[in-house]
VOSE-230348 format. One record per residue: residue in one letter; x, y, z of N, C-alpha, C, O in turn. Coordinates in Angstrom, 3 decimals, always signed. Layout:
N
<voti code="A" n_x="X" n_y="Y" n_z="Z" ca_x="X" ca_y="Y" ca_z="Z" c_x="X" c_y="Y" c_z="Z" o_x="X" o_y="Y" o_z="Z"/>
...
This chain:
104
<voti code="M" n_x="-68.385" n_y="+37.602" n_z="-27.299" ca_x="-67.407" ca_y="+37.778" ca_z="-28.344" c_x="-66.490" c_y="+38.935" c_z="-27.938" o_x="-66.957" o_y="+40.018" o_z="-27.586"/>
<voti code="N" n_x="-65.181" n_y="+38.685" n_z="-27.994" ca_x="-64.252" ca_y="+39.733" ca_z="-27.594" c_x="-63.972" c_y="+40.698" c_z="-28.750" o_x="-64.446" o_y="+40.499" o_z="-29.868"/>
<voti code="T" n_x="-63.204" n_y="+41.733" n_z="-28.465" ca_x="-62.930" ca_y="+42.785" ca_z="-29.446" c_x="-62.229" c_y="+42.247" c_z="-30.685" o_x="-62.547" o_y="+42.646" o_z="-31.805"/>
<voti code="K" n_x="-61.275" n_y="+41.343" n_z="-30.486" ca_x="-60.534" ca_y="+40.782" ca_z="-31.615" c_x="-61.472" c_y="+39.972" c_z="-32.523" o_x="-61.394" o_y="+40.067" o_z="-33.748"/>
<voti code="E" n_x="-62.351" n_y="+39.180" n_z="-31.913" ca_x="-63.307" ca_y="+38.402" ca_z="-32.708" c_x="-64.253" c_y="+39.321" c_z="-33.480" o_x="-64.573" o_y="+39.056" o_z="-34.639"/>
<voti code="K" n_x="-64.694" n_y="+40.387" n_z="-32.844" ca_x="-65.575" ca_y="+41.339" ca_z="-33.527" c_x="-64.857" c_y="+41.977" c_z="-34.718" o_x="-65.438" o_y="+42.148" o_z="-35.790"/>
<voti code="H" n_x="-63.586" n_y="+42.324" n_z="-34.512" ca_x="-62.796" ca_y="+42.906" ca_z="-35.600" c_x="-62.734" c_y="+41.945" c_z="-36.789" o_x="-62.979" o_y="+42.340" o_z="-37.929"/>
<voti code="W" n_x="-62.407" n_y="+40.687" n_z="-36.514" ca_x="-62.261" ca_y="+39.731" ca_z="-37.610" c_x="-63.603" c_y="+39.371" c_z="-38.231" o_x="-63.667" o_y="+39.063" o_z="-39.421"/>
<voti code="E" n_x="-64.672" n_y="+39.405" n_z="-37.449" ca_x="-65.995" ca_y="+39.195" ca_z="-38.024" c_x="-66.307" c_y="+40.304" c_z="-39.020" o_x="-66.872" o_y="+40.043" o_z="-40.082"/>
<voti code="D" n_x="-65.942" n_y="+41.541" n_z="-38.686" ca_x="-66.124" ca_y="+42.666" ca_z="-39.607" c_x="-65.269" c_y="+42.497" c_z="-40.862" o_x="-65.728" o_y="+42.771" o_z="-41.971"/>
<voti code="V" n_x="-64.020" n_y="+42.043" n_z="-40.685" ca_x="-63.133" ca_y="+41.831" ca_z="-41.830" c_x="-63.708" c_y="+40.775" c_z="-42.762" o_x="-63.746" o_y="+40.975" o_z="-43.976"/>
<voti code="V" n_x="-64.154" n_y="+39.659" n_z="-42.212" ca_x="-64.714" ca_y="+38.574" ca_z="-43.032" c_x="-65.990" c_y="+39.044" c_z="-43.726" o_x="-66.201" o_y="+38.743" o_z="-44.900"/>
<voti code="R" n_x="-66.830" n_y="+39.769" n_z="-43.020" ca_x="-68.070" ca_y="+40.286" ca_z="-43.613" c_x="-67.742" c_y="+41.254" c_z="-44.764" o_x="-68.393" o_y="+41.222" o_z="-45.809"/>
<voti code="T" n_x="-66.740" n_y="+42.105" n_z="-44.569" ca_x="-66.323" ca_y="+43.042" ca_z="-45.616" c_x="-65.810" c_y="+42.281" c_z="-46.833" o_x="-66.123" o_y="+42.642" o_z="-47.967"/>
<voti code="W" n_x="-65.020" n_y="+41.224" n_z="-46.604" ca_x="-64.531" ca_y="+40.396" ca_z="-47.714" c_x="-65.700" c_y="+39.772" c_z="-48.485" o_x="-65.713" o_y="+39.801" o_z="-49.716"/>
<voti code="K" n_x="-66.679" n_y="+39.210" n_z="-47.770" ca_x="-67.816" ca_y="+38.569" ca_z="-48.433" c_x="-68.571" c_y="+39.558" c_z="-49.311" o_x="-69.007" o_y="+39.214" o_z="-50.409"/>
<voti code="R" n_x="-68.721" n_y="+40.767" n_z="-48.834" ca_x="-69.442" ca_y="+41.800" ca_z="-49.592" c_x="-68.619" c_y="+42.324" c_z="-50.769" o_x="-69.174" o_y="+42.847" o_z="-51.736"/>
<voti code="S" n_x="-67.297" n_y="+42.182" n_z="-50.683" ca_x="-66.422" ca_y="+42.763" ca_z="-51.703" c_x="-66.485" c_y="+42.029" c_z="-53.040" o_x="-66.270" o_y="+42.635" o_z="-54.089"/>
<voti code="G" n_x="-66.776" n_y="+40.738" n_z="-53.011" ca_x="-66.780" ca_y="+39.957" ca_z="-54.240" c_x="-65.384" c_y="+39.570" c_z="-54.695" o_x="-65.236" o_y="+38.919" o_z="-55.730"/>
<voti code="S" n_x="-64.362" n_y="+39.951" n_z="-53.953" ca_x="-62.977" ca_y="+39.624" ca_z="-54.286" c_x="-62.631" c_y="+38.218" c_z="-53.819" o_x="-63.306" o_y="+37.643" o_z="-52.965"/>
<voti code="T" n_x="-61.568" n_y="+37.679" n_z="-54.397" ca_x="-61.045" ca_y="+36.421" ca_z="-53.874" c_x="-60.391" c_y="+36.723" c_z="-52.534" o_x="-60.086" o_y="+37.878" o_z="-52.236"/>
<voti code="Q" n_x="-60.176" n_y="+35.703" n_z="-51.733" ca_x="-59.507" ca_y="+35.902" ca_z="-50.448" c_x="-58.106" c_y="+36.471" c_z="-50.656" o_x="-57.692" o_y="+37.389" o_z="-49.949"/>
<voti code="D" n_x="-57.378" n_y="+35.921" n_z="-51.631" ca_x="-56.018" ca_y="+36.396" ca_z="-51.900" c_x="-56.004" c_y="+37.872" c_z="-52.278" o_x="-55.209" o_y="+38.641" o_z="-51.739"/>
<voti code="D" n_x="-56.874" n_y="+38.274" n_z="-53.196" ca_x="-56.906" ca_y="+39.668" ca_z="-53.637" c_x="-57.310" c_y="+40.603" c_z="-52.503" o_x="-56.716" o_y="+41.667" o_z="-52.324"/>
<voti code="F" n_x="-58.307" n_y="+40.207" n_z="-51.751" ca_x="-58.780" ca_y="+41.023" ca_z="-50.632" c_x="-57.664" c_y="+41.226" c_z="-49.611" o_x="-57.409" o_y="+42.349" o_z="-49.175"/>
<voti code="C" n_x="-57.007" n_y="+40.142" n_z="-49.236" ca_x="-55.952" ca_y="+40.224" ca_z="-48.228" c_x="-54.767" c_y="+41.051" c_z="-48.729" o_x="-54.185" o_y="+41.834" o_z="-47.978"/>
<voti code="R" n_x="-54.423" n_y="+40.873" n_z="-49.980" ca_x="-53.322" ca_y="+41.656" ca_z="-50.561" c_x="-53.656" c_y="+43.145" c_z="-50.502" o_x="-52.818" o_y="+43.958" o_z="-50.114"/>
<voti code="A" n_x="-54.875" n_y="+43.498" n_z="-50.887" ca_x="-55.288" ca_y="+44.908" ca_z="-50.895" c_x="-55.332" c_y="+45.502" c_z="-49.490" o_x="-55.059" o_y="+46.689" o_z="-49.307"/>
<voti code="K" n_x="-55.673" n_y="+44.683" n_z="-48.504" ca_x="-55.799" ca_y="+45.170" ca_z="-47.120" c_x="-54.526" c_y="+44.990" c_z="-46.302" o_x="-54.452" o_y="+45.438" o_z="-45.158"/>
<voti code="G" n_x="-53.507" n_y="+44.324" n_z="-46.899" ca_x="-52.263" ca_y="+44.091" ca_z="-46.162" c_x="-52.410" c_y="+43.063" c_z="-45.057" o_x="-51.761" o_y="+43.158" o_z="-44.015"/>
<voti code="I" n_x="-53.272" n_y="+42.072" n_z="-45.293" ca_x="-53.520" ca_y="+41.020" ca_z="-44.299" c_x="-52.844" c_y="+39.739" c_z="-44.789" o_x="-52.943" o_y="+39.387" o_z="-45.964"/>
<voti code="A" n_x="-52.163" n_y="+39.055" n_z="-43.889" ca_x="-51.579" ca_y="+37.752" ca_z="-44.241" c_x="-52.721" c_y="+36.776" c_z="-44.516" o_x="-53.638" o_y="+36.642" o_z="-43.705"/>
<voti code="I" n_x="-52.662" n_y="+36.096" n_z="-45.660" ca_x="-53.736" ca_y="+35.176" ca_z="-46.038" c_x="-53.923" c_y="+34.078" c_z="-44.991" o_x="-55.050" o_y="+33.654" o_z="-44.735"/>
<voti code="S" n_x="-52.836" n_y="+33.619" n_z="-44.389" ca_x="-52.941" ca_y="+32.567" ca_z="-43.368" c_x="-53.709" c_y="+33.073" c_z="-42.143" o_x="-54.493" o_y="+32.335" o_z="-41.546"/>
<voti code="T" n_x="-53.482" n_y="+34.328" n_z="-41.776" ca_x="-54.202" ca_y="+34.915" ca_z="-40.643" c_x="-55.683" c_y="+35.064" c_z="-40.972" o_x="-56.549" o_y="+34.751" o_z="-40.156"/>
<voti code="F" n_x="-55.957" n_y="+35.545" n_z="-42.178" ca_x="-57.344" ca_y="+35.693" ca_z="-42.612" c_x="-58.053" c_y="+34.350" c_z="-42.581" o_x="-59.151" o_y="+34.249" o_z="-42.034"/>
<voti code="R" n_x="-57.452" n_y="+33.318" n_z="-43.155" ca_x="-58.087" ca_y="+31.990" ca_z="-43.206" c_x="-58.267" c_y="+31.396" c_z="-41.817" o_x="-59.269" o_y="+30.733" o_z="-41.549"/>
<voti code="Y" n_x="-57.310" n_y="+31.627" n_z="-40.939" ca_x="-57.436" ca_y="+31.158" ca_z="-39.565" c_x="-58.688" c_y="+31.744" c_z="-38.914" o_x="-59.499" o_y="+31.018" o_z="-38.339"/>
<voti code="W" n_x="-58.836" n_y="+33.078" n_z="-39.012" ca_x="-59.975" ca_y="+33.735" ca_z="-38.373" c_x="-61.288" c_y="+33.395" c_z="-39.059" o_x="-62.315" o_y="+33.242" o_z="-38.397"/>
<voti code="K" n_x="-61.263" n_y="+33.276" n_z="-40.363" ca_x="-62.480" ca_y="+32.898" ca_z="-41.090" c_x="-62.967" c_y="+31.543" c_z="-40.604" o_x="-64.152" o_y="+31.377" o_z="-40.315"/>
<voti code="K" n_x="-62.070" n_y="+30.579" n_z="-40.513" ca_x="-62.431" ca_y="+29.230" ca_z="-40.054" c_x="-62.884" c_y="+29.260" c_z="-38.592" o_x="-63.882" o_y="+28.635" o_z="-38.233"/>
<voti code="R" n_x="-62.154" n_y="+29.980" n_z="-37.765" ca_x="-62.505" ca_y="+30.061" ca_z="-36.338" c_x="-63.901" c_y="+30.639" c_z="-36.149" o_x="-64.680" o_y="+30.144" o_z="-35.334"/>
<voti code="L" n_x="-64.215" n_y="+31.689" n_z="-36.904" ca_x="-65.539" ca_y="+32.303" ca_z="-36.802" c_x="-66.628" c_y="+31.401" c_z="-37.364" o_x="-67.747" o_y="+31.387" o_z="-36.851"/>
<voti code="E" n_x="-66.309" n_y="+30.646" n_z="-38.416" ca_x="-67.296" ca_y="+29.717" ca_z="-38.970" c_x="-67.640" c_y="+28.644" c_z="-37.957" o_x="-68.809" o_y="+28.301" o_z="-37.782"/>
<voti code="V" n_x="-66.623" n_y="+28.108" n_z="-37.285" ca_x="-66.859" ca_y="+27.068" ca_z="-36.274" c_x="-67.664" c_y="+27.644" c_z="-35.115" o_x="-68.631" o_y="+27.031" o_z="-34.662"/>
<voti code="A" n_x="-67.267" n_y="+28.819" n_z="-34.634" ca_x="-68.005" ca_y="+29.459" ca_z="-33.536" c_x="-69.421" c_y="+29.800" c_z="-33.966" o_x="-70.362" o_y="+29.648" o_z="-33.187"/>
<voti code="G" n_x="-69.578" n_y="+30.260" n_z="-35.206" ca_x="-70.900" ca_y="+30.606" ca_z="-35.726" c_x="-71.793" c_y="+29.395" c_z="-35.850" o_x="-72.986" o_y="+29.460" o_z="-35.552"/>
<voti code="A" n_x="-71.219" n_y="+28.289" n_z="-36.290" ca_x="-72.005" ca_y="+27.063" ca_z="-36.435" c_x="-72.516" c_y="+26.598" c_z="-35.088" o_x="-73.617" o_y="+26.058" o_z="-34.986"/>
<voti code="E" n_x="-71.710" n_y="+26.810" n_z="-34.045" ca_x="-72.127" ca_y="+26.398" ca_z="-32.710" c_x="-73.195" c_y="+27.313" c_z="-32.138" o_x="-74.056" o_y="+26.865" o_z="-31.380"/>
<voti code="S" n_x="-73.148" n_y="+28.594" n_z="-32.492" ca_x="-74.074" ca_y="+29.531" ca_z="-31.879" c_x="-75.290" c_y="+29.862" c_z="-32.737" o_x="-76.217" o_y="+30.519" o_z="-32.263"/>
<voti code="R" n_x="-75.301" n_y="+29.414" n_z="-34.002" ca_x="-76.390" ca_y="+29.779" ca_z="-34.900" c_x="-77.660" c_y="+28.986" c_z="-34.686" o_x="-78.719" o_y="+29.361" o_z="-35.190"/>
<voti code="F" n_x="-77.569" n_y="+27.911" n_z="-33.957" ca_x="-78.752" ca_y="+27.096" ca_z="-33.790" c_x="-79.795" c_y="+27.814" c_z="-32.960" o_x="-79.484" o_y="+28.464" o_z="-31.961"/>
<voti code="V" n_x="-81.012" n_y="+27.687" n_z="-33.384" ca_x="-82.126" ca_y="+28.298" ca_z="-32.691" c_x="-82.735" c_y="+27.245" c_z="-31.775" o_x="-82.992" o_y="+26.118" o_z="-32.200"/>
<voti code="R" n_x="-82.962" n_y="+27.606" n_z="-30.543" ca_x="-83.565" ca_y="+26.668" ca_z="-29.606" c_x="-85.004" c_y="+26.403" c_z="-30.020" o_x="-85.767" o_y="+27.330" o_z="-30.290"/>
<voti code="V" n_x="-85.360" n_y="+25.139" n_z="-30.065" ca_x="-86.704" ca_y="+24.737" ca_z="-30.458" c_x="-87.323" c_y="+23.988" c_z="-29.291" o_x="-86.705" o_y="+23.087" o_z="-28.723"/>
<voti code="A" n_x="-88.531" n_y="+24.358" n_z="-28.939" ca_x="-89.236" ca_y="+23.656" ca_z="-27.869" c_x="-89.557" c_y="+22.241" c_z="-28.337" o_x="-89.618" o_y="+21.966" o_z="-29.535"/>
<voti code="Q" n_x="-89.753" n_y="+21.378" n_z="-27.399" ca_x="-90.065" ca_y="+19.998" ca_z="-27.727" c_x="-91.270" c_y="+19.933" c_z="-28.645" o_x="-92.280" o_y="+20.602" o_z="-28.424"/>
<voti code="E" n_x="-91.143" n_y="+19.120" n_z="-29.672" ca_x="-92.262" ca_y="+18.945" ca_z="-30.595" c_x="-93.391" c_y="+18.227" c_z="-29.864" o_x="-93.160" o_y="+17.298" o_z="-29.090"/>
<voti code="K" n_x="-94.593" n_y="+18.669" n_z="-30.119" ca_x="-95.756" ca_y="+18.046" ca_z="-29.483" c_x="-96.708" c_y="+17.576" c_z="-30.572" o_x="-96.923" o_y="+18.273" o_z="-31.563"/>
<voti code="V" n_x="-97.267" n_y="+16.415" n_z="-30.385" ca_x="-98.296" ca_y="+15.936" ca_z="-31.303" c_x="-99.632" c_y="+16.176" c_z="-30.630" o_x="-99.933" o_y="+15.587" o_z="-29.592"/>
<voti code="L" n_x="-100.428" n_y="+17.045" n_z="-31.227" ca_x="-101.719" ca_y="+17.411" ca_z="-30.666" c_x="-102.817" c_y="+17.131" c_z="-31.677" o_x="-102.930" o_y="+17.829" o_z="-32.685"/>
<voti code="R" n_x="-103.611" n_y="+16.130" n_z="-31.417" ca_x="-104.753" ca_y="+15.812" ca_z="-32.267" c_x="-104.400" c_y="+15.826" c_z="-33.748" o_x="-105.037" o_y="+16.514" o_z="-34.546"/>
<voti code="G" n_x="-103.379" n_y="+15.059" n_z="-34.103" ca_x="-103.012" ca_y="+14.932" ca_z="-35.505" c_x="-102.160" c_y="+16.068" c_z="-36.041" o_x="-101.991" o_y="+16.201" o_z="-37.253"/>
<voti code="K" n_x="-101.626" n_y="+16.886" n_z="-35.151" ca_x="-100.779" ca_y="+18.009" ca_z="-35.580" c_x="-99.480" c_y="+17.997" c_z="-34.789" o_x="-99.432" o_y="+17.519" o_z="-33.655"/>
<voti code="V" n_x="-98.428" n_y="+18.527" n_z="-35.401" ca_x="-97.140" ca_y="+18.688" ca_z="-34.726" c_x="-96.918" c_y="+20.177" c_z="-34.522" o_x="-97.009" o_y="+20.962" o_z="-35.465"/>
<voti code="S" n_x="-96.629" n_y="+20.560" n_z="-33.289" ca_x="-96.426" ca_y="+21.962" ca_z="-32.940" c_x="-94.950" c_y="+22.187" c_z="-32.628" o_x="-94.362" o_y="+21.473" o_z="-31.816"/>
<voti code="I" n_x="-94.353" n_y="+23.196" n_z="-33.288" ca_x="-92.948" ca_y="+23.546" ca_z="-33.034" c_x="-92.906" c_y="+25.018" c_z="-32.637" o_x="-93.445" o_y="+25.878" o_z="-33.334"/>
<voti code="S" n_x="-92.254" n_y="+25.297" n_z="-31.502" ca_x="-92.106" ca_y="+26.673" ca_z="-31.031" c_x="-90.630" c_y="+27.016" c_z="-30.934" o_x="-89.861" o_y="+26.294" o_z="-30.300"/>
<voti code="F" n_x="-90.235" n_y="+28.109" n_z="-31.558" ca_x="-88.872" ca_y="+28.601" ca_z="-31.485" c_x="-88.782" c_y="+29.604" c_z="-30.344" o_x="-89.768" o_y="+30.258" o_z="-30.004"/>
<voti code="D" n_x="-87.591" n_y="+29.724" n_z="-29.753" ca_x="-87.450" ca_y="+30.683" ca_z="-28.652" c_x="-87.517" c_y="+32.123" c_z="-29.132" o_x="-87.512" o_y="+33.043" o_z="-28.314"/>
<voti code="T" n_x="-87.578" n_y="+32.337" n_z="-30.437" ca_x="-87.717" ca_y="+33.678" ca_z="-31.007" c_x="-89.172" c_y="+34.135" c_z="-31.060" o_x="-89.463" o_y="+35.269" o_z="-31.439"/>
<voti code="G" n_x="-90.087" n_y="+33.233" n_z="-30.672" ca_x="-91.502" ca_y="+33.573" ca_z="-30.702" c_x="-92.242" c_y="+32.996" c_z="-31.900" o_x="-93.467" o_y="+33.090" o_z="-31.976"/>
<voti code="I" n_x="-91.520" n_y="+32.410" n_z="-32.821" ca_x="-92.159" ca_y="+31.784" ca_z="-33.990" c_x="-92.789" c_y="+30.472" c_z="-33.544" o_x="-92.163" o_y="+29.676" o_z="-32.844"/>
<voti code="H" n_x="-94.021" n_y="+30.260" n_z="-33.952" ca_x="-94.747" ca_y="+29.027" ca_z="-33.619" c_x="-95.333" c_y="+28.472" c_z="-34.910" o_x="-95.989" o_y="+29.191" o_z="-35.664"/>
<voti code="M" n_x="-95.091" n_y="+27.188" n_z="-35.157" ca_x="-95.576" ca_y="+26.560" ca_z="-36.392" c_x="-96.322" c_y="+25.275" c_z="-36.049" o_x="-95.960" o_y="+24.562" o_z="-35.113"/>
<voti code="I" n_x="-97.369" n_y="+24.991" n_z="-36.821" ca_x="-98.139" ca_y="+23.766" ca_z="-36.640" c_x="-98.210" c_y="+23.060" c_z="-37.989" o_x="-98.513" o_y="+23.676" o_z="-39.011"/>
<voti code="F" n_x="-97.925" n_y="+21.760" n_z="-37.978" ca_x="-97.929" ca_y="+20.946" ca_z="-39.188" c_x="-98.772" c_y="+19.699" c_z="-38.975" o_x="-99.001" o_y="+19.290" o_z="-37.836"/>
<voti code="P" n_x="-99.235" n_y="+19.091" n_z="-40.062" ca_x="-99.939" ca_y="+17.818" ca_z="-39.920" c_x="-99.003" c_y="+16.780" c_z="-39.299" o_x="-97.798" o_y="+16.806" o_z="-39.548"/>
<voti code="A" n_x="-99.544" n_y="+15.880" n_z="-38.503" ca_x="-98.732" ca_y="+14.849" ca_z="-37.850" c_x="-98.068" c_y="+13.932" c_z="-38.864" o_x="-97.119" o_y="+13.222" o_z="-38.533"/>
<voti code="T" n_x="-98.556" n_y="+13.943" n_z="-40.084" ca_x="-97.968" ca_y="+13.102" ca_z="-41.130" c_x="-96.690" c_y="+13.702" c_z="-41.709" o_x="-96.030" o_y="+13.066" o_z="-42.530"/>
<voti code="T" n_x="-96.332" n_y="+14.922" n_z="-41.293" ca_x="-95.106" ca_y="+15.557" ca_z="-41.767" c_x="-93.914" c_y="+14.743" c_z="-41.256" o_x="-93.802" o_y="+14.474" o_z="-40.060"/>
<voti code="S" n_x="-93.031" n_y="+14.357" n_z="-42.170" ca_x="-91.905" ca_y="+13.498" ca_z="-41.783" c_x="-90.869" c_y="+14.279" c_z="-40.974" o_x="-90.804" o_y="+15.506" o_z="-41.037"/>
<voti code="N" n_x="-90.068" n_y="+13.544" n_z="-40.221" ca_x="-88.988" ca_y="+14.169" ca_z="-39.462" c_x="-88.009" c_y="+14.871" c_z="-40.406" o_x="-87.461" o_y="+15.919" o_z="-40.065"/>
<voti code="E" n_x="-87.790" n_y="+14.301" n_z="-41.583" ca_x="-86.903" ca_y="+14.913" ca_z="-42.568" c_x="-87.447" c_y="+16.274" c_z="-43.007" o_x="-86.701" o_y="+17.250" o_z="-43.092"/>
<voti code="Q" n_x="-88.748" n_y="+16.330" n_z="-43.285" ca_x="-89.364" ca_y="+17.599" ca_z="-43.688" c_x="-89.291" c_y="+18.620" c_z="-42.551" o_x="-88.977" o_y="+19.788" o_z="-42.783"/>
<voti code="L" n_x="-89.578" n_y="+18.184" n_z="-41.334" ca_x="-89.498" ca_y="+19.094" ca_z="-40.189" c_x="-88.074" c_y="+19.607" c_z="-40.004" o_x="-87.865" o_y="+20.781" o_z="-39.697"/>
<voti code="G" n_x="-87.104" n_y="+18.728" n_z="-40.190" ca_x="-85.704" ca_y="+19.133" ca_z="-40.080" c_x="-85.344" c_y="+20.195" c_z="-41.101" o_x="-84.654" o_y="+21.163" o_z="-40.781"/>
<voti code="R" n_x="-85.818" n_y="+20.012" n_z="-42.352" ca_x="-85.531" ca_y="+21.006" ca_z="-43.395" c_x="-86.196" c_y="+22.344" c_z="-43.066" o_x="-85.615" o_y="+23.405" o_z="-43.297"/>
<voti code="I" n_x="-87.400" n_y="+22.290" n_z="-42.535" ca_x="-88.111" ca_y="+23.523" ca_z="-42.168" c_x="-87.371" c_y="+24.242" c_z="-41.048" o_x="-87.160" o_y="+25.453" o_z="-41.117"/>
<voti code="I" n_x="-86.980" n_y="+23.504" n_z="-40.022" ca_x="-86.245" ca_y="+24.101" ca_z="-38.905" c_x="-84.939" c_y="+24.705" c_z="-39.398" o_x="-84.567" o_y="+25.804" o_z="-38.986"/>
<voti code="H" n_x="-84.244" n_y="+23.997" n_z="-40.274" ca_x="-82.987" ca_y="+24.500" ca_z="-40.837" c_x="-83.226" c_y="+25.792" c_z="-41.619" o_x="-82.470" o_y="+26.753" o_z="-41.474"/>
<voti code="A" n_x="-84.264" n_y="+25.818" n_z="-42.438" ca_x="-84.563" ca_y="+27.009" ca_z="-43.243" c_x="-84.901" c_y="+28.212" c_z="-42.362" o_x="-84.453" o_y="+29.327" o_z="-42.631"/>
<voti code="V" n_x="-85.688" n_y="+27.987" n_z="-41.315" ca_x="-86.023" ca_y="+29.081" ca_z="-40.394" c_x="-84.755" c_y="+29.575" c_z="-39.710" o_x="-84.544" o_y="+30.780" o_z="-39.578"/>
<voti code="N" n_x="-83.913" n_y="+28.643" n_z="-39.277" ca_x="-82.659" ca_y="+29.004" ca_z="-38.626" c_x="-81.788" c_y="+29.851" c_z="-39.551" o_x="-81.250" o_y="+30.873" o_z="-39.125"/>
<voti code="E" n_x="-81.644" n_y="+29.442" n_z="-40.806" ca_x="-80.844" ca_y="+30.193" ca_z="-41.776" c_x="-81.423" c_y="+31.589" c_z="-42.003" o_x="-80.681" o_y="+32.568" o_z="-42.071"/>
<voti code="A" n_x="-82.735" n_y="+31.677" n_z="-42.119" ca_x="-83.377" ca_y="+32.974" ca_z="-42.331" c_x="-83.145" c_y="+33.893" c_z="-41.134" o_x="-82.894" o_y="+35.085" o_z="-41.311"/>
<voti code="L" n_x="-83.227" n_y="+33.359" n_z="-39.935" ca_x="-82.994" ca_y="+34.165" ca_z="-38.741" c_x="-81.541" c_y="+34.633" c_z="-38.686" o_x="-81.273" o_y="+35.770" o_z="-38.297"/>
<voti code="C" n_x="-80.603" n_y="+33.771" n_z="-39.072" ca_x="-79.190" ca_y="+34.141" ca_z="-39.066" c_x="-78.925" c_y="+35.235" c_z="-40.103" o_x="-78.165" o_y="+36.166" o_z="-39.837"/>
<voti code="E" n_x="-79.542" n_y="+35.132" n_z="-41.277" ca_x="-79.362" ca_y="+36.149" ca_z="-42.302" c_x="-79.927" c_y="+37.491" c_z="-41.841" o_x="-79.328" o_y="+38.540" o_z="-42.077"/>
<voti code="S" n_x="-81.070" n_y="+37.447" n_z="-41.189" ca_x="-81.704" ca_y="+38.702" ca_z="-40.785" c_x="-80.942" c_y="+39.393" c_z="-39.655" o_x="-81.046" o_y="+40.608" o_z="-39.486"/>
<voti code="T" n_x="-80.167" n_y="+38.609" n_z="-38.873" ca_x="-79.395" ca_y="+39.211" ca_z="-37.791" c_x="-77.951" c_y="+39.460" c_z="-38.187" o_x="-77.183" o_y="+40.034" o_z="-37.415"/>
<voti code="G" n_x="-77.573" n_y="+39.026" n_z="-39.402" ca_x="-76.204" ca_y="+39.255" ca_z="-39.870" c_x="-75.186" c_y="+38.307" c_z="-39.268" o_x="-73.987" o_y="+38.583" o_z="-39.312"/>
<voti code="T" n_x="-75.639" n_y="+37.189" n_z="-38.705" ca_x="-74.720" ca_y="+36.218" ca_z="-38.144" c_x="-73.985" c_y="+35.511" c_z="-39.269" o_x="-74.583" o_y="+35.143" o_z="-40.280"/>
<voti code="I" n_x="-72.708" n_y="+35.329" n_z="-39.091" ca_x="-71.910" ca_y="+34.658" ca_z="-40.128" c_x="-72.238" c_y="+33.188" c_z="-40.126" o_x="-71.681" o_y="+32.430" o_z="-40.920"/>
């Protein structure tokens, strides 16, 4: 991430914490709303691409499904756990990791 992206990530994070509308925040900070929205969208797209947590291949071991994240988290579930349930669990862990690291 370059310096400009870091700057705008800080601006967007400050706006989110402010509780203000985008228009009010930008007016108070002297930022063009179009510029703010451009960077907000750009960072969201970049964040969506980089927020995914790498997951090791799922393994079925004696009636259990094992999932290992590259962060060191390891989870084991019954083999009867549906792919939909596993997907929701992986998504929830990913969101929690992003929140704890402050990723947008």
